[in-house]
C-alpha positions in Angstrom: -1.1 9.0 14.5 1.1 10.5 17.3 4.7 9.7 16.5 5.9 10.8 19.9 3.6 8.3 21.5 4.1 5.4 19.1 7.7 5.6 18.1 9.1 3.7 21.1 8.2 0.3 19.6 7.1 1.1 16.0 8.8 -1.3 13.6 12.0 0.0 12.1 11.6 3.3 14.0 15.4 3.9 13.8 15.0 4.3 10.0 12.1 6.8 10.3 12.3 10.5 9.2 9.8 13.1 8.2 10.1 14.9 4.8 8.1 18.0 4.0 6.9 18.6 0.4 4.5 21.2 -0.8 1.4 19.2 0.1 2.4 16.7 2.8 4.7 16.0 5.7 5.7 12.4 4.9 6.7 9.7 7.3 9.3 7.7 5.6 11.6 4.9 6.5 14.9 4.6 4.5 17.8 2.2 4.9 20.5 0.4 3.0 22.5 1.2 -0.1 22.5 0.0 -3.7 19.8 -0.2 -6.3 16.8 1.8 -5.0 13.5 0.1 -4.0 10.3 1.9 -3.2 7.7 0.2 -1.0 4.0 1.3 -1.1 1.4 -0.1 1.3 -2.3 -0.5 0.5 -5.3 1.4 1.7 -5.6 1.4 5.5 -2.0 0.3 5.9 1.3 2.0 6.9 5.0 1.3 6.9 4.4 -1.4 9.5 3.3 -3.6 6.6 7.0 -3.9 5.5 8.4 -4.4 9.0 10.2 -7.6 8.1 10.7 -7.2 4.3 12.4 -3.7 4.6 15.4 -4.9 6.7 15.9 -7.9 4.4 15.9 -5.8 1.3 18.1 -3.1 2.9 20.9 -5.6 3.3 21.8 -5.0 -0.3 19.6 -2.2 -1.6 18.6 1.4 -0.8 15.0 1.0 0.4 12.3 3.7 1.0 9.0 2.9 2.6 6.3 5.6 3.0 3.1 6.2 4.8 0.6 7.3 2.2 -1.2 10.7 2.7 -3.6 10.5 5.6 -2.2 7.1 6.7 0.0 6.3 9.6 2.1 9.3 10.5 2.0 11.2 7.2 0.2 14.5 7.7 -1.7 16.1 4.8 -3.2 19.6 4.5 -6.5 18.4 3.0 -8.4 15.5 1.6 -8.2 16.6 -2.1 -5.0 14.7 -2.7 -6.3 11.2 -1.9 -7.1 10.2 -5.4 -5.0 7.7 -7.4 -3.4 10.3 -9.8 -2.8 12.7 -6.9 -1.1 10.2 -4.7 1.1 9.1 -7.6 2.0 12.7 -8.4 2.7 13.5 -4.8 4.8 10.4 -4.3 6.8 11.6 -7.4 7.4 14.9 -5.6 8.7 13.0 -2.6 11.0 10.9 -4.7 12.5 14.1 -6.2 13.0 15.5 -2.7 14.8 12.3 -1.7 16.7 12.1 -5.0 15.3 8.6 -5.3 15.0 6.8 -8.6 13.5 3.4 -8.0 14.9 0.4 -9.9 11.9 -1.4 -8.4 8.6 -0.4 -6.9 6.9 -2.9 -4.7 3.2 -2.1 -4.2 0.7 -4.0 -2.2 -3.1 -4.0 -3.1 -4.0 -0.3 -3.8 -0.3 0.5 -3.5 0.2 -1.7 -6.6 -2.2 0.5 -8.5 -0.3 3.6 -7.4 2.9 1.9 -8.5 1.4 1.3 -12.0 0.1 4.8 -12.2 3.6 6.1 -11.4 5.1 3.8 -14.0 2.9 5.5 -16.6 4.4 8.9 -16.0 7.9 8.7 -14.7 11.1 6.5 -15.1 10.6 3.3 -13.1 12.7 0.2 -13.6 10.3 -2.6 -12.7 7.1 -3.1 -10.7 6.3 -6.0 -8.3 2.5 -5.9 -7.6 1.5 -7.9 -4.6 -2.2 -8.8 -4.7 -2.9 -5.8 -6.8 -6.3 -4.1 -6.3 -7.1 -3.5 -10.0 -10.8 -4.1 -10.2 -13.4 -1.5 -9.4 -16.5 -2.4 -7.3 -19.0 -4.1 -9.6 -22.8 -4.2 -9.6 -24.6 -2.9 -6.6 -21.3 -2.5 -4.7 -20.1 -0.2 -7.4 -23.1 2.0 -7.1 -23.1 2.0 -3.3 -19.6 1.7 -1.8 -17.7 4.7 -3.2 -20.6 7.2 -2.6 -21.0 5.8 0.9 -17.3 6.2 1.6 -17.5 9.7 0.3 -20.5 10.5 2.6 -18.8 8.9 5.6 -15.6 10.8 5.0 -17.4 14.1 5.2 -18.7 13.3 8.7 -15.9 14.0 11.3 -17.5 11.5 13.8 -17.4 8.5 11.4 -13.7 7.7 11.8 -13.9 8.1 15.6 -16.9 5.7 15.7 -15.2 3.1 13.5 -12.1 3.3 15.6 -14.1 2.7 18.7 -16.2 -0.1 17.3 -13.5 -2.0 15.3 -10.4 -1.6 17.5 -11.0 -4.6 19.8 -8.6 -7.5 19.5 -11.3 -9.9 18.3 -12.6 -7.4 15.7 -9.1 -6.8 14.3 -8.4 -10.5 14.2 -11.7 -11.0 12.3 -10.8 -8.2 9.9 -7.4 -9.7 9.1 -8.6 -13.3 8.8 -11.3 -12.1 6.4 -8.5 -11.2 4.0 -7.4 -14.9 3.9 -4.2 -14.2 5.9 -3.0 -15.3 9.3 -0.7 -12.9 11.2 1.2 -13.4 14.5 0.3 -11.5 17.7 2.6 -8.6 16.8 1.1 -8.1 13.4 -2.4 -8.1 14.8 -1.4 -5.7 17.6 0.0 -3.2 15.0 -3.2 -3.3 13.0 -5.1 -2.8 16.2 -3.1 0.4 16.9 -3.9 1.7 13.4 -7.6 1.1 13.4 -7.8 2.6 16.9 -6.6 6.0 15.5 -9.4 8.1 14.1 -7.0 10.2 11.9 -5.7 7.1 10.2 -9.2 5.7 9.7 -10.3 9.1 8.2 -7.3 9.0 5.8 -8.3 5.5 4.6 -12.0 6.6 4.1 -10.9 9.7 2.1 -8.8 7.5 -0.1 -11.7 5.1 -0.7 -14.0 8.0 -1.4 -11.8 9.3 -4.2 -10.6 6.0 -5.7 -11.2 5.7 -9.4 -9.4 3.0 -11.3 -10.9 3.4 -14.8 -8.3 5.7 -16.3 -5.5 3.4 -15.1 -7.3 0.3 -16.3 -7.7 1.8 -19.8 -4.0 2.6 -19.9 -2.7 -0.7 -18.6 -1.8 -2.0 -22.1 0.5 1.0 -22.6 2.5 0.6 -19.4 6.0 0.0 -20.8 7.8 -1.5 -17.8 8.2 -5.1 -16.7 5.6 -6.0 -14.1 5.4 -9.1 -11.9 2.0 -9.9 -10.4 2.3 -12.0 -7.3 -1.2 -13.4 -6.5 -2.1 -15.1 -3.2 -4.8 -17.6 -4.1 -6.4 -17.4 -0.7 -6.9 -13.7 -1.0 -10.3 -12.8 0.5 -10.0 -9.1 -0.3 -8.9 -8.9 -3.9 -10.3 -11.6 -6.2 -7.3 -13.3 -7.9 -9.3 -13.9 -11.1 -9.8 -10.1 -11.5 -6.1 -9.4 -11.1 -5.3 -12.1 -13.6 -7.6 -10.6 -16.2 -6.1 -7.2 -16.0 -2.5 -8.6 -16.0 -3.3 -10.4 -19.3 -3.9 -7.1 -21.0 -0.3 -5.9 -20.4 2.7 -6.4 -22.6 5.7 -7.0 -20.2 4.0 -9.1 -17.6 4.7 -12.1 -15.5 2.2 -13.8 -13.1 3.3 -15.9 -10.1 0.7 -17.7 -8.0 1.1 -18.4 -4.3 -1.6 -21.0 -3.3 -1.0 -21.0 0.4 -1.3 -17.2 1.1 -3.9 -14.5 1.5 -4.1 -10.8 1.0 -1.3 -9.9 3.4 1.1 -12.6 2.1 4.2 -10.4 2.3 3.5 -10.1 6.1 2.9 -13.8 6.4 6.1 -14.9 4.7 8.3 -11.8 4.2 11.4 -13.7 3.3 9.6 -15.3 0.3 8.7 -12.0 -1.2 12.0 -10.3 -0.3 13.6 -13.1 -2.4 11.2 -12.4 -5.2 12.0 -8.7 -5.2 15.7 -9.5 -5.3 15.2 -12.0 -8.2 13.4 -9.3 -10.1 16.2 -6.8 -9.5 18.9 -9.3 -10.5 17.0 -10.2 -13.7 
């Protein structure tokens, strides 16, 4: 995405910076002081996902939100760093560049998987997983979707076609409502800007094409940090039962259900989940 074009009204643009590491030029937003909190969005998202939570947490904490490689405004040299281990490793390099040692990582959906992968390999205080995407595609979907995503990501016209076909206001509303969430007009407009950008769509496709959860799933019982799973029971994107099954295999785990919210629950009620993050930090 073009920062020069978008920055005028991008959420929390005053907190935005660009940080170059060996493999990426990251778009980050950082604000506040105190215990350090890292925010990781899910596949197809960007820092806009934390537009309301970030300022709330920054009132008492040092908060860092990032655009994942190929997403939003983060520029990447190639597609080979879109896998789960690579993203976790490269985020670690960014944290070292920022001298950032998170007391809490808040990850949404695929971002929660990245948070858990990071917790396997580096010092992390705690993890808050919001509607964690921890189940691979099953059955026919498992045989078809990842190879299809890989094939589509190799075609430079695919992202442009998807952006053209899916960027209408009604299409975006249908996409969001299909996740079980209801967003206000501003939230829908931000997602429309994202799916209208072929570069962003291409980044999401490349991430999907290289996504392999099996090594992380096998290692979940060995993750030795406290993890809170927040599950929206109206989630239409990540089946709550699957998340609950994986959480049950972990040692230091807590599960909190939210019956009234869908996949994007932290955007539906940011104050509720900012309070949860603060409770975890205080505990």
